[in-house]
C-alpha positions in Angstrom: 4.1 56.8 -39.7 4.2 60.6 -40.0 7.3 62.7 -40.2 7.8 66.4 -40.7 10.4 68.5 -42.4 12.9 70.6 -40.5 11.2 73.6 -38.9 8.1 72.6 -40.9 9.6 74.2 -44.0 7.8 73.5 -47.2 10.7 71.6 -48.8 8.5 68.9 -50.3 6.3 71.3 -52.2 8.4 71.2 -55.4 7.8 68.5 -58.0 11.4 67.4 -57.9 11.6 67.0 -54.2 8.2 65.2 -53.9 9.0 62.9 -56.8 12.5 62.1 -55.4 10.9 61.2 -52.0 8.4 58.9 -53.6 11.0 57.3 -55.8 13.0 56.7 -52.6 10.0 55.2 -50.8 9.2 52.9 -53.8 12.8 51.7 -54.0 12.7 50.5 -50.4 9.2 49.0 -51.0 10.5 47.1 -54.2 13.5 45.9 -52.2 11.0 44.3 -49.8 11.9 46.5 -46.8 8.2 47.2 -46.1 4.8 47.1 -47.7 3.3 50.4 -48.7 -0.5 50.7 -48.4 -1.1 54.4 -48.6 0.8 57.7 -48.6 0.4 61.4 -48.8 3.4 63.7 -49.4 2.5 67.1 -48.1 4.7 70.3 -48.5 6.0 70.0 -44.9 5.3 66.4 -43.9 4.6 62.9 -45.1 2.1 60.2 -44.0 2.9 56.6 -44.8 0.7 53.6 -44.0 3.2 50.8 -43.9 3.6 47.2 -42.8 7.0 46.2 -41.7 8.2 42.6 -41.6 9.6 40.6 -38.7 13.1 41.6 -39.8 12.4 45.3 -39.9 11.3 47.9 -37.3 9.3 51.0 -37.9 12.3 53.0 -36.6 14.5 51.4 -39.3 11.9 52.0 -42.0 11.8 55.7 -41.0 15.6 55.9 -41.0 15.7 54.3 -44.5 13.2 56.7 -45.9 14.5 59.9 -44.3 18.2 59.1 -44.6 17.9 57.6 -48.1 16.0 60.7 -49.3 18.4 63.1 -47.6 21.4 61.4 -49.2 19.8 61.4 -52.6 18.6 65.0 -52.4 22.2 66.1 -51.5 23.7 64.0 -54.3 21.1 64.4 -57.1 19.6 67.8 -56.4 22.5 69.5 -54.5 20.3 70.1 -51.4 22.7 70.6 -48.6 20.4 71.9 -45.9 18.6 70.0 -43.1 15.5 68.3 -44.5 13.9 66.4 -41.7 12.8 67.2 -38.2 14.2 64.6 -35.7 12.0 61.6 -35.0 8.6 60.6 -36.3 5.2 59.6 -35.1 3.6 56.2 -35.3 0.4 54.5 -34.4 0.1 50.7 -34.5 -3.1 49.9 -36.4 -4.6 46.8 -34.8 -8.1 46.6 -36.3 -9.7 46.7 -39.7 -11.8 49.7 -38.7 -8.7 51.7 -37.5 -6.9 50.7 -40.7 -9.6 52.1 -43.0 -9.9 55.2 -40.8 -6.2 55.9 -41.4 -6.6 55.2 -45.1 -9.3 57.8 -45.3 -7.3 60.3 -43.2 -4.2 59.9 -45.3 -6.0 60.2 -48.6 -8.0 63.3 -47.5 -5.1 65.1 -46.0 -4.3 67.1 -49.2 -8.0 68.0 -49.6 -8.2 69.3 -46.0 -5.0 71.3 -46.6 -6.6 72.9 -49.7 -4.0 71.4 -52.1 -6.7 69.6 -54.2 -10.5 69.4 -54.5 -10.4 65.6 -54.3 -7.7 63.2 -53.1 -7.6 61.7 -56.6 -6.5 65.0 -58.0 -3.4 65.3 -55.8 -0.5 63.8 -57.6 1.5 62.9 -54.5 -1.2 60.9 -52.8 -1.9 57.2 -53.1 -5.5 58.1 -54.2 -4.1 59.5 -57.4 -4.6 57.0 -60.2 -1.6 54.8 -61.2 0.3 54.3 -57.9 1.1 50.7 -57.1 0.2 49.8 -53.6 0.4 46.7 -51.5 -2.9 45.1 -50.5 -4.6 46.0 -47.3 -3.7 43.7 -44.4 -7.5 43.4 -43.7 -10.4 42.7 -46.1 -12.1 45.8 -47.4 -14.7 47.5 -45.2 -18.2 48.0 -46.6 -18.5 51.3 -48.5 -20.7 52.7 -45.7 -18.1 51.9 -43.1 -15.3 53.8 -44.9 -17.2 57.0 -45.4 -17.9 57.5 -41.7 -14.4 56.8 -40.4 -11.9 59.3 -39.3 -8.3 58.9 -38.0 -5.2 60.6 -36.6 -2.2 62.0 -38.3 0.1 59.3 -36.9 -0.1 56.1 -38.9 1.6 52.7 -39.0 0.5 49.2 -38.6 
C-alpha cells in the first residue's frame, strides 16, 4: 500500500513525525491487525508491504494507519492541519517474484530520492538495522533473482 500526504507536503520529513508514524504502524502490527514485511517512510508518502488477515481489509488497515496517526499527531504533537491525501494505492502481490520486486522497490525508494546512499542508512526504512519485520509470505528468492527485480510504487499482498 502507498499513501501520500496532503498536497504532497513534506510533513513526514521530521524525526518526530516519522517516528510517530512508525510507532503507530507497529502498534497495529503488534495488535495483530496486519503483518508488516517492509516499509519506507518518505517525506511526503509511505510505502507499506503488508499482509492482512481474513478479518481485515486493506482499506481498514489504511484507515487504521492514517486515522490512528492523524489522531496521535493532533493529540501528542498538536498538529491540527490535514495530514493525508484521500485514498491510497494498492497492488495485490500474488507471486514470489512480484513480492521480492516490491521489497526491492520499497527498500530502494529513499536511495532513488537522494535521502541516503544505501537503503540500510535510511532510518525510516525497513532495510535499516534493528526493525522487527514479519517473515515473507514466500521463501526467499535466490540472491541473483532479487538483484534484477524492479517493482511499482503501489504495494500490498
